[in-house]
Steps between C-alpha positions, in 0.01 A plus 500: 500500500854501642767255387497300824124446487518403132769239574288365785200459269709328232633257761146416617393444141793269422447308824133453412587383149749245634250357747225480237742317269596261778136417576432452129786251474381313808148481362627389159682213672180397677310513169756288315506241779118499507484442124744210531296348784178531299664331201623213720155461652340490153747232389432299817123509445538412131724199580289370789144593405406139422595397855294775667141481607257782423558674833879503454463642148277781632742575785794527261297715261402736783860516620619594152234768466600649836866509396416668168291765679787565741740540207263747337495698826882505515523601133256785555712627792816471293349714224391751761860521623620549141271801461604627842868484409440721195338766720499409871347823630387846395468689827637540851387661820684541829244470782542550876220366720372733772466242778802272452723759331602217265625615160419302184640536150209380290581422136184449295463288187235336285551182704667445835827317570632359826804270504444199723781600735350847568218598734386807306451531122763663283211613278141552612210425269325823392179354645642450851341731762826686569544571128192722506720767661685542171184594310315697766765729652797724438766546767367566851236349724332192356307188600375171357263223603690185600321172588540593869368854460612848403876566495608865514840650443709726281624455143861621511595400147322437170659396171394387156701263280492404137657155468484320167670182382686473830652851484421818692410767245434768760423555870333815628409651834137615504548793740368747243211302347701379200261208474298705248814538288563125521139427403522745210806317368333159541190617315707655222685170454180298526396328178173349394584139565283275713402648832783477757518512878566848643599421860794744485289801398172450686373840612358584841136512390541171312669335798203592722268314264725194474521459879130533582370226732422164339135508606439835326313530171658784305357704215787682329409786269812594308586723208639346182866418562475524879618140543169344609559154356865463598420623852214249526742222402751621760217494752435136409871424550494681836195301613659170394817586696335622819208251515662181374319291760163608355567585139665337199497575129220243463280714727543822298317576174563789262220603264677647194347683203640253241761228443740745328503714815545190719816413308617862529494484883617138528858577612427728795423244772784261399743795512378561855570140595143369472327264261224643284149490640183369337404734215162521333320723257148590605349355183677166552387483862141574394501257207626220725212551742197599287215249503376580151582361158378798297766694302595834654727796439834558670642827625673588171174453307337766716810718469474489120136609521597794723788615278298465177201698630450832324393671824416434863125503414535183292236243606758234593703757693190602693429135590860441606501814710170424676551125544839570660356756740425502870135582414461178300674306776253633757208430266595134461560448872161654583334269245674196651363583847149549365500177296645235730259234369616554141865507609469162673320345200754602236744229394762726338617860549411573135136403561499721806633795301249445222218518759640825635523652150143395427379697802740788443403564136181673614718761669780527243422294187823605324700316767335164423759424229773275638646340187717651226441469124679165497267357766763510777408621848645851532790543739315745723222240537723197557657687792153538652423133437825399670407718798158333521667159489745579780237670715225239455692179430823557698871449437825598672880496489560408864868417442580858390613710795598814312365633172659768280267671252678713240340762272206541739346771279414232243272312743136588557292463815380148409858379470590649837198337660614165354850552638349576841310168493772280351797637695449567871871577550676839522559665163728751331294680235673752277431719203463847357162671464637693200558182302139390465354534151127513542389669818614712789616269772444731798148380579596134464809536718299673773234228492756220511677653799175567682299184425718226349828544686421734792799356685746617231764766548528744209854610419621739231812515282504835322863527389577354157848350456471327164525780247709812467353820640420618149306184409312490832390863462396436137285205610341695784387770256313242289252427781541827692655312791627730774574234764794308354839622617782439247835384630767750392679304229541707188499376142385585148172678443237271339481547124151543353437514127171522311486341154252482211509126440585168662782465245658816643454368854684181406780704339538695824529176697757366253704819520512484879614138491760578230641825632504447874782316674307257715790263574487576872126427512343157537139552395340732246121469478285613209159539663200501266135569571378146427609158379419578136727807494771308688499226236511759220797679660677170560461394136652829383785515756611136477647573157753741657537409867512191725158562656281265705121510491342472843138379499235463768588130516879549537624335820878553493655841562782588261737786427586700188258698280146397594182589314173460691156643576545755777254327734722189508780718642311593818727451803815472286777749435735556206815704448339669200128519423387601151126568498324499167146567382436449132134597477310812603271409788236693687597659828386297801585440865583140410755600233652761733565242773632245248748764378605572860551132584720451192708814559577403861682186382814697397807498722740730314360616165149554365389562140143566384409480131135544405257612233302734723356253751688653792448871427237555768703323767816701434342844511569719801131587540 
């Protein structure tokens, strides 16, 4: 970039900063005056309340509430301007329209900014239609869909900026595809804090998903680290921006795997200028609606049974597998059609299910069991009961106009059928078929797309951005995955060490924490096979290091050295992941996938210490 162009860009930046500051000061004055007016109004009401009738009191109360809401709106905008001033934009395109020959310099930021005295924005929101040019094209012919139709033209200029704390750190022309180099630097500097917005580094294939039509139901199959969740959240932000007349945060629900994960993603939408949407865990949604008072298992109870099973032929495993299958789903639906009289006579979904099992035991008596040893209804059965309730007794979430379902591989066909009944709105459903523990998800995914959501578009994200190339390739070998494409960011080779005892495994973990300089990292996770091993490791490590134990019930995401069962870490990422297995376990498909899920959590460094449990999964055969 020549000196003259660089000076021109610096001038535009300074001019933008000045105008943002001016608007902030104006807004601050409005806020301070509004606060003073509210205080005066409160004092007036307090002094004269005895002279007012009921109607006057209500009028004054309503007036005060309206003023407070308006102040909250102004304060929200002021904070948005504060964030904008720190980093007003990250990209620029120069675009000449074909028809009018008009030339536009389009600066693109996380939020837009237009001074009141100007007709056109100084900064365009990344979600604006014209901003799509930045993500979809290099220099040359380009087009975008404006509200009035397709606009074609030529991109004459394209730049990327890194602006932090109100200072330009660099500005680059993208003539020679240096965006990969910029992304590589961003990923290298990325740390395992809470999930952040990525508007500046959205890739072309991700942008295409984000900007799909609002009425589309999307099924996104993405490799570990491909950015599925963050892209889904950016899609929500894009929908809220472009369909504000139809959609608000109170009309969008996100189904998250657990409360810990919900807290992990809680900053993304606010960083993009939106309030957080309604968030639910499946089990909470189900428990709120179920019409039974019998005790039942939750998802983690079933997960423990799966992980503790000696092999995939275990009786409970067989019941879970079959009662989660498409075959069982078809069997129940056929029975419902043949027994309409019984269906209408049953008062509760549990009674209905008990009748089905009574008939079904002649065919498969081993499947009659629906309670665990503690007398609780098994999780695989309570999902069926919930389906029967929704199908036969009704229920809906009519106010929800868009539903996001994360970790789709953890849902079975009954859950998807419930979602179909409860939520008639468009959906964004995302997950990774390689991150299911119990069964191959290919058959289920095909059935869902064909019979449950035939209207859905299936989209794929095959490039993994989270981990270094070395870690991504290591993880792919565990499950013999040949589809995932690693992003070319180099780092340390994963370290694997086999030990004779759990004491030696713990010594290895301690040595890594002692000898490595992790000052530039934010999160280091010690991932154990189950909650019992996690507690044991925590008790040993707390004597030397400031560690935090993360349980299934933990709801607040934190930083530092974290010790947790590996299944709690699903969907999360850490600067350093230390995987440990302190007991020799039999080889199984379940254990292989659990190992893969844990290993894919690492951003920069991966360590594996075990007592032989992982031998079969690390062999080249």
